[in-house]
Biopython code that builds the backbone (N, CA, C, O; Angstrom):
import numpy as np
from Bio.PDB.StructureBuilder import StructureBuilder

atoms = [
    (1, "MET", "N", (55.734, 4.468, -16.570)),
    (1, "MET", "CA", (55.472, 4.064, -15.206)),
    (1, "MET", "C", (56.643, 4.944, -14.405)),
    (1, "MET", "O", (57.840, 4.887, -14.684)),
    (2, "PHE", "N", (56.044, 5.788, -13.328)),
    (2, "PHE", "CA", (56.780, 6.355, -12.339)),
    (2, "PHE", "C", (57.131, 5.463, -11.310)),
    (2, "PHE", "O", (56.289, 4.697, -10.842)),
    (3, "MET", "N", (58.411, 5.491, -10.873)),
    (3, "MET", "CA", (58.972, 4.996, -9.610)),
    (3, "MET", "C", (59.183, 5.808, -8.574)),
    (3, "MET", "O", (60.165, 6.546, -8.487)),
    (4, "ILE", "N", (58.204, 5.715, -7.664)),
    (4, "ILE", "CA", (57.903, 6.576, -6.363)),
    (4, "ILE", "C", (57.925, 5.876, -5.138)),
    (4, "ILE", "O", (57.432, 4.755, -5.020)),
    (5, "MET", "N", (58.551, 6.573, -4.100)),
    (5, "MET", "CA", (58.433, 6.213, -2.703)),
    (5, "MET", "C", (57.464, 7.304, -1.800)),
    (5, "MET", "O", (57.695, 8.497, -1.995)),
    (6, "ILE", "N", (56.727, 7.056, -1.128)),
    (6, "ILE", "CA", (56.053, 7.776, -0.120)),
    (6, "ILE", "C", (56.598, 7.791, 1.122)),
    (6, "ILE", "O", (56.386, 6.751, 1.745)),
    (7, "LYS", "N", (57.316, 8.731, 1.773)),
    (7, "LYS", "CA", (57.971, 8.436, 3.099)),
    (7, "LYS", "C", (57.035, 8.688, 4.320)),
    (7, "LYS", "O", (56.434, 9.753, 4.456)),
    (8, "ALA", "N", (56.948, 7.724, 5.138)),
    (8, "ALA", "CA", (56.130, 7.469, 6.121)),
    (8, "ALA", "C", (56.210, 8.851, 7.191)),
    (8, "ALA", "O", (55.201, 9.383, 7.656)),
    (9, "ASP", "N", (57.331, 9.211, 7.414)),
    (9, "ASP", "CA", (57.747, 9.983, 8.630)),
    (9, "ASP", "C", (57.868, 11.590, 7.662)),
    (9, "ASP", "O", (58.224, 12.490, 8.423)),
    (10, "ARG", "N", (57.729, 11.904, 6.738)),
    (10, "ARG", "CA", (57.825, 13.156, 6.170)),
    (10, "ARG", "C", (56.814, 13.468, 5.232)),
    (10, "ARG", "O", (56.803, 14.586, 4.718)),
    (11, "SER", "N", (55.943, 12.597, 4.938)),
    (11, "SER", "CA", (54.724, 12.862, 4.001)),
    (11, "SER", "C", (53.685, 13.664, 4.413)),
    (11, "SER", "O", (52.917, 13.269, 5.289)),
    (12, "TYR", "N", (53.543, 14.928, 3.802)),
    (12, "TYR", "CA", (52.311, 15.829, 4.116)),
    (12, "TYR", "C", (52.131, 16.663, 2.930)),
    (12, "TYR", "O", (53.022, 17.080, 2.189)),
    (13, "GLY", "N", (50.710, 16.883, 2.825)),
    (13, "GLY", "CA", (49.944, 17.886, 1.678)),
    (13, "GLY", "C", (49.485, 17.131, 0.485)),
    (13, "GLY", "O", (49.387, 17.758, -0.570)),
    (14, "TRP", "N", (49.187, 15.849, 0.510)),
    (14, "TRP", "CA", (49.089, 15.061, -0.730)),
    (14, "TRP", "C", (47.402, 14.723, -0.227)),
    (14, "TRP", "O", (47.000, 13.573, -0.408)),
    (15, "ASP", "N", (46.628, 15.564, 0.285)),
    (15, "ASP", "CA", (45.135, 15.053, 0.266)),
    (15, "ASP", "C", (44.291, 14.810, -0.772)),
    (15, "ASP", "O", (43.291, 14.093, -0.770)),
    (16, "LEU", "N", (44.863, 15.601, -1.869)),
    (16, "LEU", "CA", (43.909, 15.323, -3.270)),
    (16, "LEU", "C", (44.636, 14.539, -4.049)),
    (16, "LEU", "O", (45.848, 14.410, -3.875)),
    (17, "PRO", "N", (43.986, 13.940, -4.976)),
    (17, "PRO", "CA", (44.779, 13.168, -6.069)),
    (17, "PRO", "C", (45.481, 13.947, -6.747)),
    (17, "PRO", "O", (45.135, 15.116, -6.913)),
    (18, "VAL", "N", (46.869, 13.322, -7.392)),
    (18, "VAL", "CA", (47.697, 13.641, -8.392)),
    (18, "VAL", "C", (46.885, 13.170, -9.719)),
    (18, "VAL", "O", (46.050, 12.267, -9.774)),
    (19, "LYS", "N", (47.359, 14.046, -10.824)),
    (19, "LYS", "CA", (46.900, 13.988, -11.970)),
    (19, "LYS", "C", (48.018, 13.504, -12.710)),
    (19, "LYS", "O", (49.125, 14.039, -12.644)),
    (20, "LEU", "N", (47.714, 12.313, -13.549)),
    (20, "LEU", "CA", (48.804, 11.531, -14.314)),
    (20, "LEU", "C", (48.271, 11.924, -15.975)),
    (20, "LEU", "O", (47.110, 11.929, -16.382)),
    (21, "GLN", "N", (49.449, 12.219, -16.697)),
    (21, "GLN", "CA", (48.976, 12.617, -18.134)),
    (21, "GLN", "C", (50.210, 12.034, -18.990)),
    (21, "GLN", "O", (51.411, 12.256, -18.833)),
    (22, "LEU", "N", (49.637, 11.318, -19.831)),
    (22, "LEU", "CA", (50.687, 10.811, -20.908)),
    (22, "LEU", "C", (50.254, 11.652, -22.214)),
    (22, "LEU", "O", (49.048, 11.816, -22.400)),
    (23, "VAL", "N", (51.139, 12.168, -23.084)),
    (23, "VAL", "CA", (50.742, 12.916, -24.241)),
    (23, "VAL", "C", (51.517, 12.032, -25.335)),
    (23, "VAL", "O", (52.720, 11.863, -25.136)),
    (24, "LEU", "N", (50.995, 11.513, -26.356)),
    (24, "LEU", "CA", (51.312, 10.835, -27.458)),
    (24, "LEU", "C", (51.824, 11.599, -28.444)),
    (24, "LEU", "O", (51.609, 12.803, -28.583)),
    (25, "PRO", "N", (52.729, 10.685, -29.367)),
    (25, "PRO", "CA", (53.303, 11.621, -30.737)),
    (25, "PRO", "C", (52.197, 12.305, -31.367)),
    (25, "PRO", "O", (52.422, 13.347, -31.983)),
    (26, "ASP", "N", (50.937, 11.802, -31.275)),
    (26, "ASP", "CA", (49.899, 12.358, -32.256)),
    (26, "ASP", "C", (49.339, 13.442, -31.375)),
    (26, "ASP", "O", (48.648, 14.196, -32.061)),
    (27, "GLY", "N", (49.381, 13.803, -30.101)),
    (27, "GLY", "CA", (49.117, 15.008, -29.613)),
    (27, "GLY", "C", (47.860, 14.401, -28.746)),
    (27, "GLY", "O", (47.255, 15.194, -28.025)),
    (28, "SER", "N", (47.478, 13.148, -28.781)),
    (28, "SER", "CA", (46.171, 12.656, -27.888)),
    (28, "SER", "C", (46.773, 12.505, -26.614)),
    (28, "SER", "O", (47.977, 12.255, -26.566)),
    (29, "LYS", "N", (46.044, 12.633, -25.474)),
    (29, "LYS", "CA", (46.474, 12.446, -24.205)),
    (29, "LYS", "C", (45.446, 11.530, -23.420)),
    (29, "LYS", "O", (44.217, 11.596, -23.461)),
    (30, "GLN", "N", (46.228, 10.678, -22.710)),
    (30, "GLN", "CA", (45.561, 9.655, -21.762)),
    (30, "GLN", "C", (45.942, 10.202, -20.151)),
    (30, "GLN", "O", (47.057, 10.466, -19.701)),
    (31, "GLU", "N", (44.788, 10.261, -19.558)),
    (31, "GLU", "CA", (44.851, 10.922, -18.299)),
    (31, "GLU", "C", (44.174, 9.972, -17.150)),
    (31, "GLU", "O", (43.343, 9.108, -17.430)),
    (32, "GLY", "N", (44.622, 10.232, -15.861)),
    (32, "GLY", "CA", (44.287, 9.536, -14.646)),
    (32, "GLY", "C", (44.536, 10.396, -13.410)),
    (32, "GLY", "O", (45.143, 11.465, -13.357)),
    (33, "GLU", "N", (44.009, 9.790, -12.534)),
    (33, "GLU", "CA", (44.405, 10.057, -11.118)),
    (33, "GLU", "C", (44.701, 9.117, -10.182)),
    (33, "GLU", "O", (44.127, 8.030, -10.249)),
    (34, "LEU", "N", (45.588, 9.361, -9.214)),
    (34, "LEU", "CA", (46.237, 8.506, -8.144)),
    (34, "LEU", "C", (45.793, 9.087, -6.960)),
    (34, "LEU", "O", (45.589, 10.295, -7.083)),
    (35, "LYS", "N", (45.563, 8.604, -5.794)),
    (35, "LYS", "CA", (45.266, 9.112, -4.390)),
    (35, "LYS", "C", (46.446, 8.738, -3.573)),
    (35, "LYS", "O", (46.357, 7.718, -2.891)),
    (36, "LEU", "N", (47.588, 9.462, -3.554)),
    (36, "LEU", "CA", (48.761, 9.095, -2.878)),
    (36, "LEU", "C", (48.495, 8.896, -1.363)),
    (36, "LEU", "O", (49.141, 8.040, -0.759)),
    (37, "TYR", "N", (47.594, 9.636, -0.741)),
    (37, "TYR", "CA", (47.233, 9.190, 0.750)),
    (37, "TYR", "C", (46.632, 7.958, 0.697)),
    (37, "TYR", "O", (46.365, 7.564, 1.832)),
    (38, "GLU", "N", (46.312, 7.194, -0.168)),
    (38, "GLU", "CA", (45.977, 5.652, -0.016)),
    (38, "GLU", "C", (47.085, 4.719, -0.260)),
    (38, "GLU", "O", (47.005, 3.574, 0.185)),
    (39, "GLN", "N", (48.189, 5.136, -0.977)),
    (39, "GLN", "CA", (49.339, 4.000, -1.191)),
    (39, "GLN", "C", (50.101, 3.882, 0.000)),
    (39, "GLN", "O", (50.172, 4.812, 0.804)),
    (40, "PRO", "N", (50.694, 2.757, 0.168)),
    (40, "PRO", "CA", (51.764, 2.323, 1.058)),
    (40, "PRO", "C", (53.036, 3.090, 1.304)),
    (40, "PRO", "O", (53.753, 3.450, 0.370)),
    (41, "ARG", "N", (53.267, 3.298, 2.365)),
    (41, "ARG", "CA", (54.680, 3.995, 2.580)),
    (41, "ARG", "C", (55.915, 3.366, 2.621)),
    (41, "ARG", "O", (55.953, 2.144, 2.763)),
    (42, "ASP", "N", (56.974, 4.046, 2.512)),
    (42, "ASP", "CA", (58.368, 3.475, 2.619)),
    (42, "ASP", "C", (58.445, 2.333, 1.761)),
    (42, "ASP", "O", (59.016, 1.354, 2.240)),
    (43, "GLN", "N", (57.995, 2.242, 0.598)),
    (43, "GLN", "CA", (58.437, 1.078, -0.280)),
    (43, "GLN", "C", (58.093, 1.740, -1.733)),
    (43, "GLN", "O", (57.127, 2.472, -1.950)),
    (44, "TRP", "N", (59.113, 1.321, -2.721)),
    (44, "TRP", "CA", (59.038, 1.639, -3.938)),
    (44, "TRP", "C", (57.573, 1.252, -4.547)),
    (44, "TRP", "O", (57.078, 0.159, -4.271)),
    (45, "LEU", "N", (56.972, 2.087, -5.293)),
    (45, "LEU", "CA", (55.695, 1.725, -6.123)),
    (45, "LEU", "C", (55.932, 2.126, -7.451)),
    (45, "LEU", "O", (56.552, 3.142, -7.766)),
    (46, "MET", "N", (55.406, 1.274, -8.260)),
    (46, "MET", "CA", (55.188, 1.385, -9.759)),
    (46, "MET", "C", (54.143, 1.874, -10.326)),
    (46, "MET", "O", (53.229, 1.087, -10.569)),
    (47, "ILE", "N", (53.975, 3.424, -10.723)),
    (47, "ILE", "CA", (52.751, 4.050, -11.036)),
    (47, "ILE", "C", (52.697, 4.176, -12.671)),
    (47, "ILE", "O", (53.580, 4.758, -13.301)),
    (48, "LEU", "N", (51.659, 3.616, -13.226)),
    (48, "LEU", "CA", (51.231, 3.195, -14.338)),
    (48, "LEU", "C", (50.662, 4.619, -14.915)),
    (48, "LEU", "O", (49.652, 5.107, -14.408)),
    (49, "VAL", "N", (51.316, 5.243, -15.949)),
    (49, "VAL", "CA", (50.706, 6.841, -16.613)),
    (49, "VAL", "C", (49.972, 6.400, -17.809)),
    (49, "VAL", "O", (48.974, 7.050, -18.118)),
    (50, "GLY", "N", (50.318, 5.392, -18.526)),
    (50, "GLY", "CA", (49.529, 5.178, -19.830)),
    (50, "GLY", "C", (50.180, 4.209, -20.624)),
    (50, "GLY", "O", (51.272, 3.810, -20.219)),
    (51, "GLU", "N", (49.706, 3.739, -21.709)),
    (51, "GLU", "CA", (50.316, 3.062, -22.996)),
    (51, "GLU", "C", (50.642, 3.617, -24.088)),
    (51, "GLU", "O", (49.888, 4.340, -24.739)),
    (52, "ILE", "N", (51.907, 3.299, -24.415)),
    (52, "ILE", "CA", (52.153, 3.881, -25.868)),
    (52, "ILE", "C", (52.128, 2.811, -26.938)),
    (52, "ILE", "O", (52.729, 1.759, -26.721)),
    (53, "THR", "N", (51.557, 2.974, -27.939)),
    (53, "THR", "CA", (51.078, 2.037, -29.020)),
    (53, "THR", "C", (51.715, 2.337, -30.244)),
    (53, "THR", "O", (51.605, 1.544, -31.179)),
    (54, "ARG", "N", (52.551, 3.670, -30.394)),
    (54, "ARG", "CA", (53.141, 3.601, -31.567)),
    (54, "ARG", "C", (54.954, 3.545, -31.488)),
    (54, "ARG", "O", (55.477, 3.978, -30.461)),
    (55, "ASN", "N", (55.562, 3.169, -32.259)),
    (55, "ASN", "CA", (57.099, 2.899, -32.137)),
    (55, "ASN", "C", (57.793, 4.024, -32.474)),
    (55, "ASN", "O", (59.003, 3.812, -32.396)),
    (56, "SER", "N", (57.518, 5.158, -32.824)),
    (56, "SER", "CA", (58.308, 6.410, -33.060)),
    (56, "SER", "C", (57.634, 7.561, -32.620)),
    (56, "SER", "O", (56.406, 7.568, -32.535)),
    (57, "GLY", "N", (58.282, 8.474, -32.350)),
    (57, "GLY", "CA", (57.905, 10.088, -31.820)),
    (57, "GLY", "C", (58.066, 10.335, -30.590)),
    (57, "GLY", "O", (58.536, 9.448, -29.878)),
    (58, "THR", "N", (57.774, 11.389, -30.130)),
    (58, "THR", "CA", (57.958, 12.057, -28.685)),
    (58, "THR", "C", (56.803, 11.797, -27.812)),
    (58, "THR", "O", (55.670, 12.031, -28.232)),
    (59, "VAL", "N", (56.974, 11.396, -26.793)),
    (59, "VAL", "CA", (55.928, 11.214, -25.804)),
    (59, "VAL", "C", (56.336, 12.134, -24.475)),
    (59, "VAL", "O", (57.489, 12.311, -24.082)),
    (60, "GLU", "N", (55.191, 12.650, -23.907)),
    (60, "GLU", "CA", (55.669, 13.499, -22.767)),
    (60, "GLU", "C", (54.578, 12.691, -21.536)),
    (60, "GLU", "O", (53.480, 12.243, -21.866)),
    (61, "PHE", "N", (55.033, 12.627, -20.329)),
    (61, "PHE", "CA", (54.177, 12.284, -19.061)),
    (61, "PHE", "C", (54.742, 13.268, -18.100)),
    (61, "PHE", "O", (55.831, 13.840, -18.052)),
    (62, "SER", "N", (53.532, 13.301, -17.245)),
    (62, "SER", "CA", (53.546, 14.254, -16.026)),
    (62, "SER", "C", (52.682, 13.542, -14.772)),
    (62, "SER", "O", (51.815, 12.678, -14.909)),
    (63, "MET", "N", (53.056, 14.017, -13.770)),
    (63, "MET", "CA", (52.415, 14.032, -12.401)),
    (63, "MET", "C", (52.296, 15.172, -11.604)),
    (63, "MET", "O", (53.289, 15.713, -11.117)),
    (64, "ASN", "N", (51.192, 15.568, -11.438)),
    (64, "ASN", "CA", (51.182, 16.683, -10.690)),
    (64, "ASN", "C", (49.675, 16.999, -9.802)),
    (64, "ASN", "O", (48.657, 16.309, -9.859)),
    (65, "GLU", "N", (49.853, 18.041, -9.122)),
    (65, "GLU", "CA", (48.680, 18.267, -8.271)),
    (65, "GLU", "C", (48.828, 19.915, -7.904)),
    (65, "GLU", "O", (49.635, 20.501, -7.183)),
    (66, "THR", "N", (47.764, 20.372, -8.667)),
    (66, "THR", "CA", (47.957, 21.917, -8.480)),
    (66, "THR", "C", (46.584, 22.606, -7.926)),
    (66, "THR", "O", (46.455, 23.822, -7.779)),
    (67, "ASP", "N", (45.556, 21.609, -7.635)),
    (67, "ASP", "CA", (44.333, 22.514, -7.031)),
    (67, "ASP", "C", (44.468, 22.955, -5.682)),
    (67, "ASP", "O", (43.751, 23.886, -5.316)),
    (68, "CYS", "N", (45.330, 22.400, -4.828)),
    (68, "CYS", "CA", (45.557, 22.895, -3.434)),
    (68, "CYS", "C", (47.273, 23.621, -3.343)),
    (68, "CYS", "O", (48.254, 23.038, -3.804)),
    (69, "TYR", "N", (47.318, 24.764, -2.764)),
    (69, "TYR", "CA", (48.652, 25.340, -3.178)),
    (69, "TYR", "C", (49.281, 25.398, -1.933)),
    (69, "TYR", "O", (50.030, 26.328, -1.634)),
    (70, "ARG", "N", (48.976, 24.279, -1.035)),
    (70, "ARG", "CA", (49.592, 24.138, 0.387)),
    (70, "ARG", "C", (51.010, 23.269, -0.082)),
    (70, "ARG", "O", (51.200, 22.530, -1.048)),
    (71, "GLY", "N", (51.939, 23.707, 1.069)),
    (71, "GLY", "CA", (53.286, 22.920, 0.747)),
    (71, "GLY", "C", (53.096, 21.312, 0.804)),
    (71, "GLY", "O", (52.254, 20.772, 1.521)),
    (72, "LYS", "N", (53.846, 20.732, 0.091)),
    (72, "LYS", "CA", (53.883, 18.976, 0.194)),
    (72, "LYS", "C", (55.359, 18.463, 0.325)),
    (72, "LYS", "O", (56.338, 19.113, -0.040)),
    (73, "SER", "N", (55.391, 17.385, 0.814)),
    (73, "SER", "CA", (56.926, 16.772, 1.034)),
    (73, "SER", "C", (56.521, 15.284, 1.185)),
    (73, "SER", "O", (55.366, 14.928, 1.415)),
    (74, "GLY", "N", (57.536, 14.479, 1.041)),
    (74, "GLY", "CA", (57.629, 13.322, 1.464)),
    (74, "GLY", "C", (57.358, 12.187, 0.200)),
    (74, "GLY", "O", (57.139, 10.988, 0.373)),
    (75, "VAL", "N", (57.434, 12.892, -1.100)),
    (75, "VAL", "CA", (57.384, 11.858, -2.021)),
    (75, "VAL", "C", (58.910, 11.872, -2.867)),
    (75, "VAL", "O", (59.392, 12.924, -3.285)),
    (76, "VAL", "N", (59.416, 10.851, -2.999)),
    (76, "VAL", "CA", (60.423, 10.578, -3.733)),
    (76, "VAL", "C", (60.375, 9.960, -5.012)),
    (76, "VAL", "O", (59.951, 8.804, -5.016)),
    (77, "VAL", "N", (60.778, 10.563, -6.320)),
    (77, "VAL", "CA", (60.642, 10.054, -7.494)),
    (77, "VAL", "C", (61.899, 9.511, -7.978)),
    (77, "VAL", "O", (62.739, 10.337, -8.336)),
    (78, "LYS", "N", (62.222, 8.116, -8.066)),
    (78, "LYS", "CA", (63.488, 7.544, -8.302)),
    (78, "LYS", "C", (63.633, 7.701, -9.872)),
    (78, "LYS", "O", (64.767, 7.750, -10.349)),
    (79, "GLY", "N", (62.649, 7.772, -10.593)),
    (79, "GLY", "CA", (62.787, 7.465, -11.959)),
    (79, "GLY", "C", (61.368, 7.087, -12.880)),
    (79, "GLY", "O", (60.262, 7.038, -12.342)),
    (80, "VAL", "N", (61.539, 6.878, -14.064)),
    (80, "VAL", "CA", (60.543, 6.375, -14.864)),
    (80, "VAL", "C", (60.867, 5.185, -15.617)),
    (80, "VAL", "O", (62.036, 5.056, -15.980)),
    (81, "ARG", "N", (60.071, 4.348, -15.893)),
    (81, "ARG", "CA", (60.293, 3.086, -16.773)),
    (81, "ARG", "C", (59.414, 2.898, -17.910)),
    (81, "ARG", "O", (58.189, 2.982, -17.820)),
    (82, "ILE", "N", (60.113, 2.616, -19.098)),
    (82, "ILE", "CA", (59.156, 2.376, -20.284)),
    (82, "ILE", "C", (59.621, 0.910, -20.460)),
    (82, "ILE", "O", (60.803, 0.571, -20.491)),
    (83, "GLN", "N", (58.504, 0.038, -20.577)),
    (83, "GLN", "CA", (58.800, -1.156, -20.885)),
    (83, "GLN", "C", (57.838, -1.819, -21.827)),
    (83, "GLN", "O", (56.758, -1.230, -21.803)),
    (84, "PRO", "N", (57.857, -2.762, -22.583)),
    (84, "PRO", "CA", (57.045, -3.421, -23.493)),
    (84, "PRO", "C", (56.049, -4.490, -22.703)),
    (84, "PRO", "O", (56.364, -5.201, -21.748)),
    (85, "LYS", "N", (54.689, -4.403, -23.401)),
    (85, "LYS", "CA", (53.784, -5.005, -22.688)),
    (85, "LYS", "C", (54.112, -6.735, -22.966)),
    (85, "LYS", "O", (53.605, -7.629, -22.288)),
    (86, "LYS", "N", (54.934, -6.923, -23.950)),
    (86, "LYS", "CA", (55.280, -8.410, -24.356)),
    (86, "LYS", "C", (56.790, -8.345, -24.786)),
    (86, "LYS", "O", (57.168, -7.286, -25.286)),
    (87, "GLU", "N", (57.475, -9.124, -24.677)),
    (87, "GLU", "CA", (58.820, -9.477, -25.261)),
    (87, "GLU", "C", (58.646, -9.129, -26.732)),
    (87, "GLU", "O", (57.603, -9.421, -27.316)),
    (88, "PHE", "N", (59.701, -8.480, -27.365)),
    (88, "PHE", "CA", (59.844, -8.324, -28.725)),
    (88, "PHE", "C", (61.370, -8.254, -29.118)),
    (88, "PHE", "O", (62.322, -8.138, -28.346)),
    (89, "SER", "N", (61.388, -8.343, -30.394)),
    (89, "SER", "CA", (62.846, -8.073, -30.841)),
    (89, "SER", "C", (62.624, -7.347, -32.381)),
    (89, "SER", "O", (62.003, -7.837, -33.324)),
    (90, "MET", "N", (63.386, -5.911, -32.333)),
    (90, "MET", "CA", (63.163, -5.283, -33.610)),
    (90, "MET", "C", (63.957, -5.646, -34.655)),
    (90, "MET", "O", (63.880, -4.946, -35.664)),
    (91, "ASN", "N", (64.848, -6.756, -34.653)),
    (91, "ASN", "CA", (65.526, -7.065, -35.903)),
    (91, "ASN", "C", (65.175, -8.859, -35.862)),
    (91, "ASN", "O", (65.746, -9.619, -36.644)),
    (92, "GLU", "N", (64.279, -9.295, -34.953)),
    (92, "GLU", "CA", (63.816, -10.738, -35.088)),
    (92, "GLU", "C", (65.081, -11.555, -34.759)),
    (92, "GLU", "O", (65.244, -12.578, -35.424)),
    (93, "THR", "N", (65.942, -11.261, -33.882)),
    (93, "THR", "CA", (66.970, -12.321, -33.632)),
    (93, "THR", "C", (67.128, -12.622, -31.963)),
    (93, "THR", "O", (66.450, -11.980, -31.161)),
    (94, "ASP", "N", (67.785, -13.333, -31.665)),
    (94, "ASP", "CA", (67.816, -13.684, -30.254)),
    (94, "ASP", "C", (68.755, -12.850, -29.261)),
    (94, "ASP", "O", (68.663, -12.791, -28.035)),
    (95, "CYS", "N", (69.601, -12.274, -30.027)),
    (95, "CYS", "CA", (70.500, -11.146, -29.384)),
    (95, "CYS", "C", (69.942, -9.482, -29.929)),
    (95, "CYS", "O", (69.690, -9.020, -31.042)),
    (96, "TYR", "N", (69.913, -8.927, -28.573)),
    (96, "TYR", "CA", (69.545, -7.409, -28.743)),
    (96, "TYR", "C", (70.627, -6.508, -28.976)),
    (96, "TYR", "O", (71.019, -5.613, -28.227)),
    (97, "ARG", "N", (71.174, -6.917, -30.365)),
    (97, "ARG", "CA", (72.395, -6.192, -30.666)),
    (97, "ARG", "C", (71.958, -4.634, -31.542)),
    (97, "ARG", "O", (72.273, -3.549, -31.055)),
    (98, "ARG", "N", (71.401, -4.717, -32.521)),
    (98, "ARG", "CA", (71.030, -3.794, -33.493)),
    (98, "ARG", "C", (69.439, -3.379, -33.281)),
    (98, "ARG", "O", (68.469, -4.134, -33.338)),
    (99, "LYS", "N", (69.458, -2.027, -33.033)),
    (99, "LYS", "CA", (68.138, -1.515, -33.038)),
    (99, "LYS", "C", (67.946, -0.515, -33.806)),
    (99, "LYS", "O", (68.935, 0.081, -34.232)),
    (100, "SER", "N", (66.475, -0.036, -34.212)),
    (100, "SER", "CA", (66.588, 1.274, -35.175)),
    (100, "SER", "C", (65.182, 1.859, -35.000)),
    (100, "SER", "O", (64.234, 1.114, -34.751)),
    (101, "GLY", "N", (65.030, 3.242, -35.132)),
    (101, "GLY", "CA", (63.546, 3.603, -34.798)),
    (101, "GLY", "C", (63.315, 3.976, -33.228)),
    (101, "GLY", "O", (62.235, 4.517, -32.992)),
    (102, "VAL", "N", (64.035, 3.796, -32.318)),
    (102, "VAL", "CA", (63.743, 3.875, -30.948)),
    (102, "VAL", "C", (64.792, 5.070, -30.399)),
    (102, "VAL", "O", (66.007, 4.873, -30.365)),
    (103, "VAL", "N", (64.239, 6.193, -30.019)),
    (103, "VAL", "CA", (65.051, 7.111, -29.487)),
    (103, "VAL", "C", (64.539, 7.543, -27.972)),
    (103, "VAL", "O", (63.538, 8.251, -27.860)),
    (104, "VAL", "N", (65.228, 7.111, -26.882)),
    (104, "VAL", "CA", (64.778, 7.702, -25.795)),
    (104, "VAL", "C", (65.732, 8.379, -24.841)),
    (104, "VAL", "O", (66.753, 7.795, -24.477)),
    (105, "LYS", "N", (65.417, 9.638, -24.411)),
    (105, "LYS", "CA", (66.423, 10.587, -23.953)),
    (105, "LYS", "C", (66.156, 10.402, -22.493)),
    (105, "LYS", "O", (64.987, 10.387, -22.107)),
    (106, "GLY", "N", (67.180, 10.256, -21.623)),
    (106, "GLY", "CA", (67.168, 10.466, -20.141)),
    (106, "GLY", "C", (66.577, 8.997, -19.477)),
    (106, "GLY", "O", (66.123, 9.020, -18.333)),
    (107, "VAL", "N", (66.604, 7.934, -20.128)),
    (107, "VAL", "CA", (66.034, 6.796, -19.475)),
    (107, "VAL", "C", (67.011, 5.596, -20.250)),
    (107, "VAL", "O", (67.280, 5.386, -21.433)),
    (108, "ARG", "N", (67.409, 4.907, -18.923)),
    (108, "ARG", "CA", (68.302, 3.846, -19.330)),
    (108, "ARG", "C", (67.543, 2.431, -19.882)),
    (108, "ARG", "O", (66.615, 1.936, -19.243)),
    (109, "ILE", "N", (67.908, 2.004, -20.793)),
    (109, "ILE", "CA", (67.017, 0.533, -21.443)),
    (109, "ILE", "C", (68.280, -0.461, -21.356)),
    (109, "ILE", "O", (69.357, -0.232, -21.908)),
    (110, "GLN", "N", (68.032, -1.432, -20.695)),
    (110, "GLN", "CA", (68.895, -2.606, -20.738)),
    (110, "GLN", "C", (68.233, -4.118, -21.106)),
    (110, "GLN", "O", (67.379, -4.674, -20.415)),
    (111, "PRO", "N", (68.692, -4.536, -22.075)),
    (111, "PRO", "CA", (68.634, -5.939, -22.495)),
    (111, "PRO", "C", (68.354, -7.115, -21.373)),
    (111, "PRO", "O", (69.117, -7.268, -20.419)),
    (112, "LYS", "N", (67.277, -7.864, -21.567)),
    (112, "LYS", "CA", (67.397, -8.880, -20.527)),
    (112, "LYS", "C", (68.845, -10.040, -20.831)),
    (112, "LYS", "O", (69.561, -10.537, -19.962)),
    (113, "LYS", "N", (68.919, -10.187, -21.983)),
    (113, "LYS", "CA", (70.041, -11.090, -22.624)),
    (113, "LYS", "C", (71.587, -10.332, -22.924)),
    (113, "LYS", "O", (71.731, -9.297, -23.574)),
    (114, "LYS", "N", (72.513, -11.002, -22.378)),
    (114, "LYS", "CA", (73.930, -10.439, -22.864)),
    (114, "LYS", "C", (74.228, -10.900, -24.278)),
    (114, "LYS", "O", (74.064, -12.068, -24.631)),
    (115, "CYS", "N", (74.645, -9.996, -25.025)),
    (115, "CYS", "CA", (75.181, -10.631, -26.410)),
    (115, "CYS", "C", (76.674, -11.089, -26.591)),
    (115, "CYS", "O", (77.617, -10.426, -26.160)),
    (116, "GLN", "N", (76.792, -12.126, -27.179)),
    (116, "GLN", "CA", (78.007, -12.994, -27.146)),
    (116, "GLN", "C", (79.214, -12.215, -27.816)),
    (116, "GLN", "O", (80.322, -12.746, -27.898)),
]
sb = StructureBuilder()
sb.init_structure("model")
sb.init_model(0)
sb.init_chain("A")
sb.init_seg("    ")
for serial, (resi, resn, name, xyz) in enumerate(atoms, 1):
    if name == "N":
        sb.init_residue(resn, " ", resi, " ")
    sb.init_atom(name, np.array(xyz, "f"), 0.0, 1.0, " ", f" {name:<3s}", serial, name[0])
structure = sb.get_structure()
C-alpha cells in the first residue's frame, strides 16, 4: 500500500488516472488505476497496489502517470506499507523474536507485541 496525501491548496495536473503496478517474484504483474482527482484532500490515504502471495523473492511496485506530460504537484508520498492479510507467526510462538525467509529493504516492520 502507498500512504499518500493530496494537498488541497497545491494539487494540480492529476486529471488522468495514475497507474498502479506490482511485479511479483515470478515476473507476473498486478495492475490497476486510481483517479486521484476523485480522492479526498488533506488526509492520509492508503492505496492498495496488489497482493503478495509468496513468502520469498523480490517485489517491485510503482505508481505513475505518463500519458500527459503537464506539470504535476500536490501529492505527498509518506511511504509504503506491507502487511499480512491475517495474523501469522513464522515460528508458531506468541513472541515475534526469530524470523527467517523475509527480507524487506527500506521498509520498517514492527511487531504488534513486545517480546519479554
